C-alpha positions in Angstrom: 18.6 59.2 65.8 16.2 57.9 68.4 15.7 54.8 66.3 19.4 54.1 66.2 19.7 54.6 70.0 16.7 52.2 70.5 18.3 49.5 68.3 21.7 49.9 70.1 20.0 49.7 73.5 18.1 46.6 72.4 21.3 44.9 71.2 23.2 45.8 74.4 20.4 44.2 76.4 20.5 41.0 74.4 24.3 40.8 74.8 24.0 41.3 78.5 21.4 38.6 78.7 23.6 36.2 76.7 26.6 37.0 79.0 24.5 36.3 82.1 23.3 33.0 80.6 26.8 31.9 79.8 28.0 32.7 83.3 25.0 30.8 84.8 25.7 27.8 82.5 29.3 27.5 83.5 28.5 28.0 87.2 25.9 25.2 87.0 28.3 22.9 85.1 30.9 23.4 87.8 28.4 22.5 90.5 27.6 19.2 88.9 31.1 18.5 87.5 32.5 16.4 90.4 29.3 14.4 90.7 29.3 13.6 87.0 33.0 12.8 86.8 33.1 10.6 90.0 29.9 8.7 89.3 29.9 8.2 85.5 33.5 8.6 84.4 35.6 7.4 87.3 37.9 5.1 85.2 38.5 7.8 82.7 39.1 10.3 85.4 41.9 8.1 86.9 43.6 8.0 83.5 43.2 11.7 83.0 44.8 12.5 86.4 47.6 10.1 85.6 48.7 11.7 82.3 47.6 15.4 82.3 48.3 18.6 84.2 45.7 20.4 86.3 44.7 23.1 83.8 44.2 20.5 81.1 42.2 18.3 83.4 39.8 21.2 84.1 39.2 21.6 80.4 38.6 17.9 80.0 36.1 18.0 82.8 34.2 20.8 81.2 34.0 18.8 77.9 32.9 15.6 79.8 30.1 17.5 81.5 28.9 19.0 78.2 29.0 15.5 76.7 26.3 14.3 79.0 23.9 16.9 77.7 24.0 15.5 74.2 21.6 13.0 72.9 23.1 10.3 70.7 22.0 7.4 68.7 24.3 4.5 67.6 24.2 4.1 63.8 25.8 1.2 61.9 28.3 1.9 59.2 25.9 0.4 56.6 23.2 3.0 57.6 25.6 5.9 57.1 
């Protein structure tokens, strides 16, 4: 019984840590969001504001901010 309680406690601690990390990540992204949008994606931002509603714009902003965290490499169609 003690082993079961120990495993459950460990799992709950991991879940709490993951939840804290996710909250921190989204708070950090919101902090940089306006900087990223205004400095790197200003033309896109103008189009988004023209055609979408506020709640959709907020979701697009989140995706744009996540996008800058990815590393990409251009590959030609022949190489695929």
